ROLUM-525769 format. One line per 3 residues: their letters; for each residue y, z, x of N, C-alpha, C, O. Coordinates in nm, 3 decimals. Each point is the difference from the previous one (the first is absolute). Example, Ala and Ser with C-alpha at 12.3 -4.5 7.8 and 13.67 -1.06 7.14 Angstrom:
REM residues 2
as> -0.569/0.780/1.319/0.119/0.000/-0.089/0.120/0.000/0.090/-0.002/0.066/0.104; 0.107/-0.138/-0.139/0.119/0.006/0.082/0.109/0.073/-0.077/0.111/0.017/0.051
//
This chain:
REM residues 47
mkk> 12.140/13.020/7.572/0.118/-0.067/-0.049/-0.011/-0.029/-0.150/0.102/-0.004/-0.069; -0.220/-0.015/0.018/-0.016/-0.031/-0.142/-0.006/0.125/-0.087/0.001/-0.009/-0.122; -0.008/0.126/0.186/-0.004/0.125/-0.076/0.133/0.023/-0.068/0.103/-0.053/0.042
sdp> -0.105/0.134/-0.145/0.126/0.033/-0.068/0.088/0.087/0.088/0.123/-0.001/-0.014; -0.185/0.079/0.104/0.075/0.086/0.092/-0.059/-0.015/0.141/-0.079/0.084/0.042; 0.117/-0.191/0.032/-0.058/-0.021/0.133/0.047/0.105/0.101/0.108/0.058/-0.014
dms> -0.191/-0.034/0.115/0.032/0.097/0.106/0.093/-0.068/0.102/-0.047/-0.066/0.092; 0.177/0.084/-0.111/0.098/-0.071/0.082/-0.004/0.044/0.147/0.026/-0.082/0.088; -0.056/0.207/-0.061/-0.004/0.044/0.140/-0.114/-0.070/0.074/0.015/-0.036/0.117
riq> -0.128/0.017/-0.184/-0.113/-0.071/0.063/0.036/-0.148/0.021/-0.034/-0.059/0.103; 0.100/0.001/-0.199/0.041/-0.141/0.012/0.099/-0.016/0.114/-0.008/-0.098/0.075; 0.101/0.192/-0.061/0.098/-0.008/0.109/-0.068/0.011/0.136/0.036/-0.073/0.093
klm> -0.134/0.163/-0.080/-0.073/0.014/0.127/-0.074/-0.129/0.034/0.002/-0.045/0.115; -0.067/-0.013/-0.215/-0.074/-0.125/0.024/0.095/-0.114/0.037/-0.033/-0.081/0.087; 0.149/0.075/-0.150/0.096/-0.106/0.031/0.057/0.016/0.140/0.019/-0.099/0.070
kky> 0.007/0.223/-0.027/0.048/0.023/0.136/-0.104/-0.046/0.101/0.033/-0.062/0.101; -0.160/0.094/-0.127/-0.107/-0.042/0.088/-0.010/-0.153/0.004/-0.020/-0.059/0.106; 0.034/-0.004/-0.222/-0.006/-0.146/-0.010/0.112/-0.065/0.081/-0.023/-0.097/0.072
vkv> 0.145/0.151/-0.083/0.114/-0.056/0.073/-0.022/0.013/0.150/0.032/-0.092/0.075; -0.085/0.205/-0.030/-0.027/0.018/0.143/-0.103/-0.100/0.050/0.016/-0.058/0.107; -0.122/0.038/-0.185/-0.105/-0.094/0.041/0.056/-0.143/0.008/-0.030/-0.074/0.093
vai> 0.111/0.037/-0.191/0.060/-0.135/0.001/0.095/-0.015/0.118/0.003/-0.107/0.062; 0.073/0.209/-0.029/0.091/-0.007/0.114/-0.077/-0.015/0.131/0.038/-0.080/0.086; -0.146/0.155/-0.070/-0.082/-0.011/0.120/-0.062/-0.138/0.010/-0.004/-0.059/0.108
qtv> -0.044/0.007/-0.220/-0.060/-0.133/-0.001/0.103/-0.106/0.039/-0.033/-0.095/0.072; 0.157/0.109/-0.119/0.105/-0.095/0.034/0.030/0.002/0.149/0.013/-0.106/0.062; -0.003/0.224/-0.004/0.028/0.012/0.144/-0.114/-0.064/0.080/0.026/-0.074/0.095
iqf> -0.148/0.102/-0.132/-0.115/-0.057/0.072/-0.001/-0.152/-0.014/-0.031/-0.071/0.096; 0.064/0.020/-0.214/0.000/-0.144/-0.023/0.108/-0.068/0.087/-0.025/-0.106/0.057; 0.144/0.166/-0.048/0.103/-0.057/0.086/-0.042/0.006/0.147/0.030/-0.092/0.076
aii> -0.096/0.198/-0.035/-0.048/0.010/0.138/-0.101/-0.111/0.029/0.004/-0.060/0.107; -0.094/0.035/-0.199/-0.099/-0.107/0.018/0.069/-0.135/0.011/-0.036/-0.081/0.086; 0.134/0.056/-0.171/0.073/-0.128/0.006/0.073/-0.013/0.132/0.000/-0.108/0.059
fim> 0.062/0.215/-0.011/0.070/-0.003/0.129/-0.098/-0.030/0.113/0.030/-0.083/0.087; -0.144/0.149/-0.086/-0.099/-0.023/0.105/-0.052/-0.143/-0.004/-0.015/-0.063/0.105; -0.011/0.010/-0.225/-0.048/-0.137/-0.011/0.106/-0.098/0.050/-0.033/-0.099/0.064
aef> 0.160/0.125/-0.093/0.108/-0.087/0.048/0.011/0.006/0.151/0.025/-0.102/0.065; -0.044/0.220/-0.008/0.004/0.012/0.147/-0.116/-0.075/0.066/0.017/-0.056/0.108; -0.134/0.056/-0.171/-0.113/-0.076/0.056/0.031/-0.149/0.002/-0.040/-0.069/0.094
tkg> 0.110/0.018/-0.194/0.033/-0.143/-0.001/0.103/-0.033/0.106/0.005/-0.114/0.048; 0.079/0.209/-0.011/0.102/-0.025/0.102/-0.048/0.030/0.142/0.071/-0.029/0.096; -0.188/0.085/-0.080/-0.051/0.032/0.132/-0.014/0.148/0.025/-0.043/0.040/0.108
ffl> 0.076/0.042/-0.205/-0.017/0.145/0.007/0.057/0.062/0.124/-0.071/0.061/0.080; 0.202/-0.078/-0.063/0.078/0.058/0.110/-0.040/-0.052/0.138/0.053/0.048/0.101; -0.142/-0.144/-0.094/-0.043/-0.051/0.130/0.070/-0.131/0.035/-0.009/-0.047/0.114
nl> 0.077/-0.012/-0.210/0.070/-0.127/0.020/-0.091/-0.105/0.060/0.034/-0.062/0.101; -0.148/0.042/-0.161/-0.096/-0.098/0.051/0.046/-0.141/-0.025/-0.069/-0.095/0.036
//
């Protein structure tokens, strides 16, 4: 990025990979929050 002529195709590939990783992390984080909330409610067992 600091070069006078950066390799934009390489930067685009890295950014696409970064966005995918962040999206996967977000989905996993919401799944963990959902599971933790279900444990507090009895986890479908209605205890």
